[in-house]
C-alpha positions in Angstrom: 0.0 0.0 0.0 1.5 3.3 -1.1 1.5 6.5 1.0 -0.7 9.3 -0.2 0.9 11.4 -2.9 1.9 15.0 -2.2 -1.0 16.2 -4.4 -3.2 15.0 -1.5 -1.6 17.6 0.8 -3.4 20.3 -1.1 -6.8 18.7 -0.4 -9.1 19.7 2.5 -12.4 18.3 3.8 -15.3 20.6 3.1 -16.9 22.5 5.9 -19.0 19.7 7.2 -16.1 17.2 7.1 -17.5 15.4 4.1 -16.1 15.1 0.6 -12.7 16.5 -0.3 -12.3 19.5 -2.5 -9.3 19.9 -4.7 -9.2 23.3 -6.4 -7.0 26.5 -6.1 -9.6 28.4 -4.0 -9.6 25.7 -1.3 -5.8 25.3 -1.1 -5.7 28.3 1.2 -5.9 26.1 4.3 -2.2 25.7 4.3 -1.5 29.2 5.5 -3.6 28.8 8.7 -2.7 25.2 9.4 -5.8 23.4 10.7 -7.9 26.5 10.3 -8.6 26.7 14.0 -7.5 28.7 17.0 -8.0 28.1 20.7 -9.3 30.5 23.3 -10.2 29.3 26.7 -9.9 25.7 25.6 -12.4 26.2 22.8 -11.6 25.9 19.1 -13.0 28.8 17.1 -13.0 29.1 13.3 -10.4 31.4 11.9 -11.2 33.2 8.6 -9.3 32.0 5.6 -6.6 34.1 3.9 -7.9 37.1 2.1 -5.9 36.4 -1.1 -4.9 33.1 -2.7 -3.6 33.2 -6.2 -2.4 30.2 -8.1 -0.6 29.7 -11.4 -0.7 26.0 -12.1 0.6 24.2 -9.0 2.2 27.3 -7.6 0.1 29.4 -5.1 0.6 32.6 -3.1 -1.3 33.2 0.1 -1.8 36.4 2.1 -4.2 37.6 4.7 -4.6 39.5 7.9 -6.3 37.9 10.9 -7.9 39.7 13.8 -6.8 38.5 17.2 -9.4 37.8 19.9 -8.6 40.9 22.0 -7.1 43.3 19.5 -4.2 43.4 17.1 -3.7 41.1 14.1 -1.5 38.5 12.5 -0.3 39.1 8.9 0.2 35.8 7.0 1.9 35.5 3.7 3.5 32.6 1.8 3.9 30.5 -1.2 3.4 26.8 -1.8 3.6 24.4 -4.7 3.2 20.7 -5.3 3.3 18.0 -7.8 2.6 14.3 -7.6 5.9 13.6 -6.0 6.9 16.8 -4.2 5.6 19.7 -2.3 7.1 22.8 -0.7 6.0 25.9 1.0 7.2 28.9 3.0 4.9 30.9 5.3 5.6 34.0 7.3 3.4 35.0 10.3 3.8 38.5 11.7 1.9 39.3 14.8 1.2 43.0 15.6 -0.1 43.8 19.0 -2.0 40.5 18.9 -3.7 39.8 22.2 -5.7 37.0 23.7 -6.6 39.2 26.7 -3.6 38.0 28.8 -0.6 38.6 26.6 0.3 41.0 23.7 2.5 39.4 21.1 4.5 41.1 18.4 6.8 39.8 15.7 10.5 40.0 16.5 10.6 40.3 13.5 8.3 37.4 12.5 8.0 33.6 12.5 8.8 31.7 9.2 7.9 28.1 8.6 9.3 26.3 5.6 8.3 22.7 4.6 9.6 20.5 1.8 8.7 17.0 1.0 9.6 14.4 -1.6 8.3 10.9 -2.5 10.7 8.8 -4.6 8.3 5.9 -4.8 10.0 4.1 -2.0 10.4 6.7 0.8 8.5 9.9 1.6 10.8 12.5 3.3 9.5 15.7 4.9 11.8 18.5 6.1 10.6 21.4 8.3 12.3 24.6 9.4 10.9 27.2 11.8 12.8 30.4 12.3 12.3 33.9 13.6 10.8 35.1 16.9 8.2 37.0 18.8 8.2 39.4 21.7 5.5 39.4 24.4 4.2 41.4 27.3 1.3 41.1 29.7 -1.9 43.0 29.1 -1.8 44.0 32.8 1.6 44.9 34.3 2.8 42.2 36.7 0.7 39.4 35.3 3.4 37.8 33.3 7.0 38.7 32.4 7.9 40.7 29.3 10.3 39.1 27.0 11.1 37.6 23.6 11.4 34.1 22.2 13.5 33.1 19.2 12.9 30.0 17.0 15.5 28.0 15.2 14.3 24.5 14.6 15.0 21.9 11.9 13.1 18.6 11.8 13.1 15.7 9.3 11.2 12.5 8.9 11.4 9.7 6.4 8.6 7.1 6.0 8.7 3.8 4.0 5.8 4.1 1.5 4.8 0.5 1.6 4.9 -0.2 5.3 4.2 3.3 6.6 7.1 2.8 9.1 9.3 5.7 10.1 12.8 4.9 8.8 14.5 8.0 10.2 13.7 11.2 12.0 15.5 14.0 13.6 14.9 17.4 15.3 17.4 20.0 16.4 17.7 23.6 17.2 16.3 25.8 19.9 13.0 27.4 21.0 13.1 30.3 23.5 16.7 29.6 24.4 16.0 25.9 25.1 18.0 23.4 23.1 16.1 20.7 21.3 17.8 17.4 20.2 
């Protein structure tokens, strides 16, 4: 049994979780991940990017999202895919984004890059997260003020026929903490 091709990465269940859609207008899910945010333990729908333009299998995504208690997050990126490979780079830039407890700003932003290939035997996915954010409490004294930098690289390879992970790695740092 073969693993799903990368073309399947650009497919998303429709709103009620039923049939899959596979067209350029619905590929915009990639910029917002699972298209959900959490607030007080509840998942709320997040609006889709304001602009998705595609030329063949290459798409550009951009949009601005309002945060629950003020501010926004600007999202932009590009992704492309074929039957055997997919790649994308997305940048998220928070600007005075608040959940009512913290205010988060880009320092300067957070960038996520993903690249995957399937050679017919093994599917390999590489992920890089870089950049940083700064944060401060809404009410002085509630939480510390600071910043957090991201420099993470992860990779996984999966055998297409068995679905078994043949290798994986992660390294880098998040907020000054080493990851190995």
